[in-house]
C-alpha positions in Angstrom: -6.6 -12.0 11.1 -3.4 -10.6 12.5 -2.0 -6.6 12.2 1.4 -5.9 13.0 2.1 -2.2 13.4 5.9 -1.2 12.3 6.8 2.0 13.5 10.0 4.3 14.4 11.1 7.8 13.7 11.7 9.0 10.2 14.2 6.9 8.1 14.3 4.6 10.6 13.7 1.8 7.6 9.9 1.4 8.4 8.9 1.2 4.7 11.6 -1.1 3.6 11.1 -3.4 6.6 7.5 -3.6 6.4 7.5 -4.3 2.4 10.1 -7.2 3.2 8.0 -8.5 6.1 4.9 -8.6 4.2 6.6 -10.2 1.5 7.4 -13.2 3.8 3.8 -13.5 5.0 1.1 -15.5 3.4 -1.9 -13.4 2.1 -0.6 -10.1 3.5 -1.3 -6.2 2.8 1.5 -3.7 3.4 -0.5 -0.7 4.6 1.1 2.6 4.3 -0.1 4.9 6.9 1.1 8.3 5.1 -1.0 7.6 2.1 -4.0 9.3 4.1 -1.7 12.4 4.6 -0.8 12.4 0.7 -4.4 12.1 -0.4 -5.5 15.4 0.9 -5.2 17.8 -2.2 -6.0 21.0 -0.6 -6.2 22.1 2.8 -3.4 19.7 4.1 -1.9 20.7 7.4 1.5 18.8 7.9 3.3 18.6 11.2 6.2 20.6 10.7 9.5 22.0 12.6 7.6 24.3 14.8 5.0 23.4 17.6 2.1 22.0 15.5 -1.1 23.8 14.9 -4.4 22.0 16.0 -5.3 21.3 12.5 -2.3 19.4 12.1 -2.6 17.3 14.9 -6.3 16.8 14.1 -5.1 15.5 10.5 -2.6 13.5 12.2 -5.3 11.4 14.3 -7.5 11.4 11.5 -4.9 9.6 9.6 -4.3 7.2 12.2 -8.1 6.2 12.7 -8.4 5.9 8.8 -5.2 3.5 9.0 -6.6 1.5 11.9 -9.8 1.2 10.2 -8.3 -0.2 6.9 -6.1 -2.5 8.9 -9.3 -3.9 10.3 -11.0 -4.1 6.8 -8.2 -6.2 5.4 -7.8 -8.1 8.5 -11.5 -8.9 8.7 -11.0 -10.4 5.1 -8.6 -12.7 6.2 -5.4 -10.8 5.4 -2.4 -10.3 7.5 -1.8 -6.4 7.8 1.7 -4.8 8.1 0.4 -1.2 8.8 3.6 0.9 9.1 3.8 4.7 9.8 5.6 7.2 12.1 3.6 6.6 15.5 5.5 7.6 18.5 4.7 9.1 21.9 1.3 8.7 23.3 -0.1 8.3 19.7 1.2 4.7 19.7 -0.9 3.6 22.6 -3.7 5.5 21.1 -3.2 3.4 17.9 -2.9 0.2 19.6 -6.1 1.0 21.4 -7.9 2.2 18.0 -7.2 -1.0 16.3 -9.9 -3.6 17.0 -8.1 -6.8 15.2 -6.7 -9.3 17.3 -3.9 -10.9 17.3 -2.2 -7.4 17.4 1.4 -6.8 17.5 3.8 -3.9 17.4 7.5 -3.8 16.4 9.5 -0.5 17.0 12.7 0.0 14.8 15.2 2.1 16.9 18.3 2.4 15.3 21.0 4.7 16.5 20.3 8.6 15.5 23.6 8.8 13.4 22.7 5.6 11.7 19.2 7.2 10.9 21.2 10.5 9.7 23.4 8.7 7.5 20.5 6.2 5.9 19.0 9.4 5.6 21.9 11.1 3.6 22.4 8.0 1.5 18.8 7.7 0.5 18.7 11.5 -0.5 21.6 11.0 -2.8 20.2 7.8 -4.3 16.6 8.8 -4.6 16.5 12.3 -4.0 14.1 11.8 -0.9 15.1 13.7 2.2 13.2 13.0 5.7 15.0 15.8 7.6 14.6 19.0 5.7 16.3 22.3 6.8 14.7 23.5 10.3 13.5 20.3 11.1 14.6 18.7 14.4 18.0 16.8 14.0 17.8 13.0 14.3 19.2 13.0 17.6 16.7 15.4 18.8 13.8 13.3 17.6 15.1 9.9 18.8 15.6 11.7 22.3 11.7 12.6 22.2 10.9 9.2 20.9 12.6 7.0 23.5 11.6 9.2 26.1 8.2 9.4 25.7 7.0 6.4 23.6 5.6 3.8 25.8 7.5 0.4 25.7 4.8 -1.8 24.0 6.0 -4.4 21.5 9.1 -5.4 20.5 12.0 -2.9 20.2 14.9 -3.7 18.0 18.0 -1.8 17.7 18.3 -2.3 13.8 21.9 -0.2 13.6 23.9 -3.1 12.7 21.3 -5.2 10.8 20.6 -5.7 7.3 17.2 -5.7 6.0 17.2 -9.5 6.0 18.7 -9.8 9.8 15.7 -7.4 10.8 13.1 -9.6 8.9 14.5 -12.8 10.4 14.7 -11.3 14.0 11.0 -10.0 13.8 9.8 -13.2 12.5 11.8 -15.1 15.0 10.4 -13.0 18.0 7.2 -11.4 17.2 4.8 -13.6 18.5 6.3 -14.2 21.9 7.4 -10.5 22.5 5.5 -8.0 20.3 1.9 -8.9 21.0 -0.4 -6.2 22.7 -2.1 -8.0 25.2 -5.6 -6.3 25.5 -9.1 -7.1 24.4 -10.3 -5.3 21.4 -11.5 -1.8 22.2 -14.9 -0.5 22.5 -15.3 2.4 19.9 -14.0 5.7 21.4 -14.6 9.2 20.5 -11.4 11.0 19.0 -9.0 12.3 21.2 -8.2 15.9 21.8 -5.1 17.8 23.1 -1.5 17.8 21.9 0.2 14.3 21.1 2.5 13.6 24.2 4.9 16.8 24.1 5.0 19.9 21.6 8.5 18.8 21.3 7.4 16.0 19.0 7.0 18.6 16.1 7.8 17.4 12.7 7.8 13.8 13.6 5.2 12.7 11.1 4.3 13.5 7.9 7.4 12.6 5.6 
């Protein structure tokens, strides 16, 4: 069955959109990649505001591999999987190459950084949840890295002026024609080494 990857920077609306999308699909799963980070009780190394240490990068890629394996497991059992996480820069192509299920679609949520900042502020007031902590990259800085270093695969949507319903309708209207990753399922590969795309991507994952 199908896997749909939903990604974007922090506070781009991934969780809300992925949940709403899964609810519109038959026999569906909303897979939250960040769960694999939060499952670590002791020894967790988060991606932070400084250049991430090797252990944080290793755990990020472990989380991505586990998410891909889980998505494949659900898809193999006949579910349509909506996998959402912060997967940007070269990590997006890596995730697409790791997921074996086909068809595979990628949807990138790319609202303007001022909209992201406002959403984060509103969410913090309503729920106490804060994506951008003091010392982290500003949304505009992270957005610039995101747009500069993430490969243009899949369907990119500027959701700045959209409601969740608007976004879901546009995804459903367009994803089959525009979001598909048209490659054959890859052969199993060894885990990647080295930093993600650029050291400037600090702080993009983990919250």
